[in-house]
N, C-alpha and C positions, 0 to 999 in steps of 0.2 A: 067400448070406445078405447084405440089406444093411443100414444102419443110417440110425438117423434123427440127420439133422444141423441144427441151426437156426445161425443166423451173425445175431447182435445188431449190429448197424451194415452192413448189404448194404449199403447205397448208398456206404460212405465208399471210400477207395481200395484199403484193403485188404481188404474185403469182397468189393468185385467183382472182383478179382482170384483170390479164392479160389471164386467162383462160376464163374469163368473155368476154371479147374482141377478142377471137378467135372462139366464138360461131356461127358464122354466116356464116364462112369462109371457101372456099372448096380449098383453096392453100397454107394452115398447116394442116400437118402430125404431131400429138401430139406424143410425145415419151412417157409412163406413166411409172411410179416407183410406184412398190406395197409398198403400205403401212408398212409391214412389212421387207423390205428393202431400206425405205428412208434414213438410215443415213448409208447405208453398200455401202462403198468407193468402193469396187469392181464395183459392178451394177451401181452408179454414173456414174463412169468411162468409162465401159463400151455404156450408154445412152450418155453422153456427146460428145465423140469418134462417136458414132451410126449418131449422129444430124449434120445438116448444121449448125441450130444456137443453142446457148443454155443458156437461162435466168440465170444471178446468182441472184435469191432473196435469200440471205444468209445474217448471221451476217457475217461480216469483216475476222474474222481468217477463215472460212470455206467456201469461198468465195476464198480466196487466195490458199486455198488449193485444190477447184474444179481448178483452171487455172493449176496448177501443175498436174493435171490428163489429160492433153491435150497431145494425142501424134499424134491426128489425124492433119496436115496441113491444113487441110480444113476449119476446125471448129470456127467457127465465136463465137467470146463471147460477150455480152451485160450482163454487172455488176450490177445491182440496188443496191448494199454494197456503202459504203463509201471507199471501199479496194482498188481503181485505180482512183479518181476522180482529182487527182493533179498529177498524173504518167503520164508527158509527151508524152512517146509511147502508150498511150492510148489515142482516140480520146473522145472530152466530147462531151457527146451528148444533144445539144442544137444548133438544126443546124440555129435558128432564129439569133445566134448572129453575124455571120459572113460568107459569103463563102468560108472561109480559115475555119472554125469550119464544114460548109456542107460538103467540099470535103472531108476532112479527113473521116470523117463518111463514105461515098460511099464509100473508098479503104481500110480501117484499119476493120483487123479480130478484132479486139480490141476497144470496144466501153463502157466507163462508165456512166450512167445514175446519172444526175444531184439529186441533194437532192434537196426536196420541196421548203423549205427557200431559200435555196442558187440557185433556179431558180426565185425563185421571185425577189432576191435581183440583181442576175447578170443583169436579163434583164432591168433593170435600172442602175444599176452601170457601167457595161461593155460600151452601148455608150457612158457613160458622159465620161471614161476614153478615150476612144477610140477617141472619136468626140473633144477630149481638152474643154471641157467643166467646167473639173475640172482637177486639177494634179491629179500624181499618189499618192501624198504626202499626199490631204485632207485628216483633221478628218473627217470619214465618221462615221455613226450614222445612227442604222436602229434600229427598233421595227417591228413586227408583232405577228398576231391573228390567232390561227389555230385552227382547231376540232378536235376531241380527237382519230379521227381514225389513228393516227400517231406516236401512245404513246405507239404502242404493246399491245401486246393480253391482260395481265393482265390489265393496266390501259383503257384497253375498257369495260372488264370486269365490273370494278370498276365503271366505269360511269353508265352502262348500267345494275347495281345492283339496287333491289329496295331496299335496305340501304345504296344508293351512302352516302358518310359523309357530313356533310355540307358546306365543305371548297371546294368541286367539283363540287357546283353549280355556284363556281365562278370562273371568269378568273385567271387562275396562272400561274406568273411569274414564271419564271427558268433558269437554264442555268446563271445562277447570278455570278458565278465564271469568267466568257469570256473564259469560254472557250468550246463550244458549238462544235460539232463535225461537224458542216458545215463551221465552219471560216475559215481550212486552204481552203478549197474549192472557198472559198467567195472570198477573198485574191486573193490566185492564177489565176482563171478567168478572175473577172473584171480586174487585173490588177494595185491594190493597193500597193503602197509601203512598208503599213502595215496593220493591223489588226484592222477591224470594229470592233466598239464598236457594240454588239447585243444583243437585249432585245427581246426574244420570250415567249409567254403566249398560253397556251393550255388553249381550252374555252370549256363550256357545252353543244358542237353541234357536228355531226357525222365527217363531213370533210365538206375543204374548207377553203381559208386561203387571209390573206392580208399581204406584206411586204411592209412595206414604209419607205424612207430615204426622208428629211427632209434636205433643203439645202438653209443655209442665205448666200443671193448672196454680200454682204457686206464683203466675207472671197475670194471673187474670182475677178479676171481680167480682164476687156472689161466688155461687155454691155450684162450681161446674164439676161434676164426677163422669167417667164412664158409662154409668146407665146414663145421667143426664143428655148427653151428645147423643147416644144410640138411639135418645126416644125423639129428639130432633131431627136427625137425621131418617128415621122410620117414617115421621109423621111428613117430613120434607117429599119423598119419595115415597109416598104412600100409594101412589097412583100410573106411577112408571110402570112402563111396560117392558124395557129393555134394564130398568136400576134396578140393583136387587139390595137390598143392607139385610146383611147376615145375620143371624140370632150372635147377640153376645153371649161370647162364652165364660162360665165356671174359670178362675183362675189357673186351676187343675188340669181343666181343659188344655186352656193356651199352652201352659207347659209341655204337652204331647202334641204342641199342633206343631205342621209346617207347613208354611204357603206357598207353593208353586209358584211361579210366575208365568207357565204356560199353562194351564188348567184350562182356560179361555180359548186356547190357541182354536180357531177358526170358528170360533160363535161368535157374535154379538149385542151377547149382553155384557153388563158390568155389574161388579160385586163389591161392596162397600162393605169392611169391615171396620169394628172398634175393639181393638184390646189394650191391655196397660190394667192399669190401677189409677184411682179416683187424684192420683199426683203426679202419675208419668200416664198420659195418654196416647197411643197409636194409632190413629188413624191409615187405613188401608185401602186405595180403588184396583181393584184389579179386572181388565180386559185384557182383548186383543187389539195390536196398535195396528191392524189391516182390519178388526170389525169396526165394535165401538168406536175405533181410536182412528179412521178413515173410512174407508169403503162403506161398509155398515151403515156409519154416521149419513154418509152422502147419502146411499138409497133411503135411508131411514127420513130425513127431509125431503129427498124427493114424493115419497109418498105424501107426508105431511102435505106438500106443494098439490099433490093432485086432489087432495081429498080425501085418500084411501086409507083404508087401516097401515098405520104405521111401521107394521111390524111384517107388513106382505114381502117374501121372497126374503126373508133376513132370519126365519124361525121356522 
């Protein structure tokens, strides 16, 4: 049996990737909007209410508008914008975080897909807080490297142009005002009492990212070690199909290792690493910002809501 799916914003990066992930699926009946009516509210509303599931791949204001179009009580919405990620009435689309998160996705008609940076951050910090490794008022700092595919069409065009400015060849730090749009989501979902500091960098490669969180154990009570954190994370994600905690490397092996940010480009998995030593622990989450950080996560949520294997069309 197939379900009817409409993608509102199918011409954007996330929408196009979702379409790509549906190419070989016979359980999806896509509802298409003609190019000339893509911004026509009446036609969008008709398709949304004709669907079983609608993906919102839109700017925040447009996503909120699209939700207001819903008159069919059976329509289930999967929102890939930032508009509803901190709304407690919406399920947060990261099922691996906890059984509570997964169960809410199963039963909800409104699911907010996590942001790419927030996915990497929360994959690390949520378990740290939930398992009392760090207190919720711990001064958390995170930094990240990302490919340019998440920067929007205009920035992608600059990165891929023949006359690319010289500074686009270098990693570029941004959101320096500490007001990145993912910060509210990072704080709310992880359970932190205060916003973390966050230092993202966009780099000259297409897709993939690493989000890193350093921990100074002298600021913590109890005997927190790299081994104990690795064991906790391994247990937390033991049953996850798309999140894997990588083996703990000996120090000598770490010295020779380079963590590439684009190694999961095109993939829907996430890898979590524990580096450092018992005094200074570095936790890293590697993912594709278009995979587990966007379209892949959206399709995973759809699969769960449909009651089928969550990895369908993703692996």
